[in-house]
N, C-alpha and C positions, 0 to 999 in steps of 0.2 A: 408532566405536562403535557398537554396536547395541541397539537397544532391544526390546523382547518387550509383548505385547499389556497387560502388567500393570505392569510396572516402566518410567519414563521415566529418560530421562539427566539426571543431578543436575548441572547448570550454574552451579547457586548454590556448590558446594563441588567445583568441577572442576580446582582449583590454580592456576587462571589469575586475575588480577585482575577483580575484578567487583562487584556492590553486596554489600551486607553483607547476610547472609541475615535474612530479616522477622520467623522463629519460625512453628512451624507453629501454626495455630491448634487447640485444643482444646474450643470451646464453639461453638456458633451463636451468634454475637454482635451486641448492639444497636447504638445510635449510641454509647452512653457507654461501649463499653465495646472492647480490641483484639482481633487487628487487625482493621482491614476488610479483606474481601477484594476486589479489583481486578479485576475482568472485564470489560474495558472496552478491551482492547489494538487491535482493529480502528478505534478512534478516534484514542487515543494510547496508545505503550508508557509504563509506569511499573512499576517504578522506572526510570532509567536508569544504567548502569553508571557507578562515581564516576570512570572516566577521562574519561568524557563531560564531568563538572561542572568535572574536572581542567583538561581542555584548553581549555574555554571560561573557565574562570579565570586561568590562565596569558596566553592570548592578551589580555584584557581587560586585567590588571594587568601584563604585561612586553613587552607588541609594541606593538597598540592604534593601529598605523596604519592607512593606507592603502593595499591592494596595487596596483601597478601606476603610482602617479600622483608618483611621488619616486623618488630613487634612494638614498635613504641606507639606511641597514642596518635601521631597522626598518621601513621600507616594504617593504625585500626579503622580510626574514622573513616579514611578513604574505600575500604573494605566495607566500613555500613551504607556509603552512599552506593556503590553498587549492588551492594545485597539488595538496599530499598528500592533499586529498579526491578530487579530482580521480581520483588513483591509486588509492585506495583503493575509488571506486565501480566505475571499467574493470576493477579485477581482481576484484570481486564477480560484474559480467554479464558478465565476460569481452569487452569493449568495442574492446580494440585499444590504441587510441591515446586515452590520456587526454583529450586534446583534444576530441573527441567529447561527453564529459558537459560538460553546459551550466547552470546552476547557476538556479535562481528561489526562490520561496518554499517550495513544494508542489508536488503531484502534479499539480493545477489549472491550474497557473499550465504547466508542461511539457504538457499535456493541450492549451489553449486555443493554443500556443505553434505544435505542432504541427498544430493542427488549421486555425487560422485561416492558419497561416503557409505550407499547403499547397495548401486546397480555394478555388476562386472558381468565380464563375457557370458554370455549365454542366457541373462537373464532378461527378463521384456519388461518395458513399461508403457504403460497405456495415456496419453494426453490428449489436449485439445484443439481445435484449432482455432482459437483464439488467445493464445500466448503470446509473453512477451519474450524478446530474446534473451532475458535472464535465465527461464525453461529451455525455450528453444537452443540455444548454442549450445550449455552445456549436455543436453540429448545429443545432437547434432555431432558433437566431442567422442561423446560417448558410445554413438552409434557404429563411429568409425572405429572402435574397439571392441567390437562384437556385441555390442547389445542390440536390441530388436527395440525397434519405437513405432510406435503404430499412434497416429494423428488421427483423432476420430472427428468427423466434419461437424461444421457446426450449422443452425441455421443464418441465413442472411443479417437477420438480426443479431446475429451473437448469442442468439440462445443456443443450450444444450439439450439432447435429449438422452437422458442419463440410462434409457435402454443401449442405444449405441455404445456407451463404454463398456457396459456389460456385455454386450455381444463379443466388444474387442480381448477379452480375457483369454487366454491361453493357459494351458499347463504351466508354462515357464514364465507369467505374469508372476511379476514380483511388489510394483508399484503403482498408482493410479496415483496424477499428477496434475492439479488443475486448479487455474488462478479462479480466486472467487470475485473476483468482478473484473471486467474491461478495462484497461487502460487509457484504448481508444473512445469507447462508445458508453460506459458506465455499464453495459449488460451483467447482472449477477448469474452466474451459476450456479448450478445446483448442490451447491455443497453437501446437505445434511443426504440426499440419496445417493452421492457416492460415498460418502462414509457408511451407506448401511450395505452397498454393493462391497463394500473393501471388505465389511465384516464380513459378510456371505462366502466368500470366497477367502477368506484369509488372506488378504493381504494386506499393506501398507498404505495409506493415504498421505499424501502431502499435497498441502494447500498454500497455492500463492497470497499472501492476504496485503502485499505493499499497498493496494489501493482499497481495503476495508477496515483495517485495522485502527479501531477509534472514531471510524464511520458509522459501521452497521455492526449490531451485536453478531460477537462467536463465543462460543461455546463449546471449546475442542473436544471433552466429554459429550455432550447432547448428540454434538453433530459427527461423532466419530472418527475426527480429527486426529491422526500420529503425528504431523509434523507439517507446523506451519508456522513459515517463515514472514518476517516483518520488517517496516525497517521506519527510524524514530522520525525522519521529518517531515513524512507528510502527515496523516491524521493524527498522528499520535500528540503532534507540536515540538516534537524534539530538535534537536538538530541536526541535522547532516552529518555524515560517517555514525552514527546510530543505528542499529537493529540486530539484528540475530533470527533464531531457529527453536521453536519447542521443539522437544522431541519427547513422546510418549512413551508410556510404558510399555509397551508392544513390541517398539523396537529394541532389537538384540542388539545389545551396545558391546556383546563379545564378538560382532560380525561388522562393527558399526566402524570403517576409517575417517578420521579427521583428514580434515585438509594439511595442518600443518601441527609438527610438535614440536615442545621447546618448554619454557621453564614456568612452571604453573604456582609456584609459591606451594606447593605441596609434595609430599615423598621425594623431597630434593636430593636425600640420600641414593635415589636408585636413578638409571638413565634409562629405565624403558617410562615410556609414557603411562600416565594416570589412566585404569582406564574407567571410571565413576565419572559422573556429569558434577560439575559442568566441565570441570577442568579435561575431561576427556578431548571436548570440542574445543577449546578458548587455550592458547597461549599466548607468553610475550604479556607486555603490559598492556592494558586495555585501556581504553579513551574514558577516563573515570570524568574527567569536567564533561563531556558528554554525554556518558551516562546519567548522570548527577540531571543533567539539563531535562535528559529523557524521561527521568524519573516526575520530574517535576509537571511535565507536558502531559504525562498517563494521569497521575494526579489528577490534573486540571480536567482531560476529560470522564474521569470517573466521578467528581467533583458534580459536573454538570450532568453526567450521563449520555451514555451514547443513544439509547430511544430519542434524548431531544434532541442531540445533533442530529440524528438519522432523520425526523421530523423536519429540524429545520432547514434540511437540505433538499428533503422531498418537495416542500412547498416550493421553493425557489426554483429545483429542477421544471417542475410545471410547468410556471411562469416562464422559464425561460424558454423552455419544450411550445409550449403554445402558441409563444409570442413568435419563433420561426416558423413553424407552420404555417403562420398567416403572412410573411413575407414572400412576393413572389419572387421567384428564382432562386430559393433557398432549399435544397434537398439536405433532411435530416438523414442520419446513420443511426443504424440501431434501433431498440424496440418502441421508443417514447413512450414506455409508460415508466413515472416514476417511483413506482412499488416495486418495479424488478432492477432499479439500477440503481448506480450512485448519480453524485451530484456531478458526472462528466456526462458531457454531451458534444457530440461529434457532427458538423454538417458541410458543406461545401453550398459556395457559390455560382450558380451556372456562369461558364464563359470566362471564369476566373481560378487563377493558380491559387491555393490554398496559402502560398507563402506570399502574393501579392494581397489577399484579404488580409493575412494575420499583419503586413507591413503597414497597410493603411489604417487600421484599426488600432496598432500603436504609434504612428506617426500624426495621424489626423486626429485620435479619439481617446489618446492616453491608456488605452486599455489590452492588457498583458495577457497573451493568452499561446497556446502551441501550435505549430501547423506542421505537415509531411506527416510520416511512418510511425513516431512514435516509440520507437525500437520495435517494434510488432507488427513486423509483414505478415506472417500469419493470420491475424485478425483483420488485418487491411484488404487482404486476400478474403476472408470468407465476407466481410461487408462489400465488397466491391469495389474496394476504392484505392486498392493498389495499380500504377506504383505513383499515385500522385498525393494520395494521402486526403487529408482533411484537415480543417481548422475544429480546434479542440476549448472549446470553453471547460472549465471545470472547476467547480463552487468551492468552497469550504465554508467552515463554522463561523467565521466572523464575513462574508458577504452576505448584502444587503439587495433588500427590495430594488432599491433605487439603484444600485448598481447596476442588478439587473435589466432593468427598465433603461438605464440608460445604452449597455450594451445591445439592445433590441434594436434601440433608434439609432446608433453608430450603422449596424448590420444592413438596418433597411436602408440607410443611406448610401451605403456600398453598392447595394444589390439596386437602387435606381439609377446609380450613375454609370453599369457597365456601358 
């Protein structure tokens, strides 16, 4: 399904099961009016497809058992639900074996698993100036333990020249760590080029796909991605408390240190932790109901097609960006090119703090967004918005053109009243 610059694919009326339409807003609405306009999808997507809710309910009501810990039928069924989630994620990112998908609570856990699992004193990692604290904080902790960290500067629009990353590589470099897209302004970073660089220098590439999994096509094989951290509650449309890490074949499992050890349901006769995937990186009872919901969310995405979702968000991003550019007193941050970013758009209103703008959007217009530093001070330093931060509108696959227009009208009204 193709999309032009004015018409986004209608995912709510695509003929396949999904959330019930929320209705088209007809006026800028206040706190006591309906509907609210949800523009915080970069934090957590909403609504969730009905299939997600149904899958979680069925798991809790009809399955309920612990996977891999017993041989009875309900334990086996719970194991099937977890494996179905692995299969769905493997299909989405072209991972090959589903057993290379390991689960945890979110992308943050996946990133920590990769960074702490691979880096030790004397090793070197290269990252970018657009990273989220889920990358920067573990790296700073590792730096205090003897890991050398190089942060490659990005352009003021958040984009990265791959040559800068390659020039930072030294003889002790072990890993390139790169966000796929900024959670602040949506700018896409050159993942494929980074993968080519990693292969040329026999390094591993870790990608933070928290903002892109489910919204932007990802092929770990074609893009040379060795480790891919993902979260379930954003564009994968699953529940919070789900996420994980793809671990590719180039990763030496014999040298990989998991974050935790414990019961896996495998090799229970041994006190040594298993060295094979996914058990190496998973221990303890998993979030079975959450993973059942995640599997349903990923299947919903696969049925509609990531390309269709991407087209929908690009059309609406263009509408939003062009509208914001035409409002006096509004400063846009990032590249302003929908083909080179996600549906996340950051801006400020001259003479107003982001928190004041966000409060008015919520209180007066029923528009829900996020303001501040977005857990990404490095990115805001790059964009020139530190320490105040910005207002962030983050579109999702269920956002409508009418909602974008109402958000623009609200920003214009706020900017006029400064």
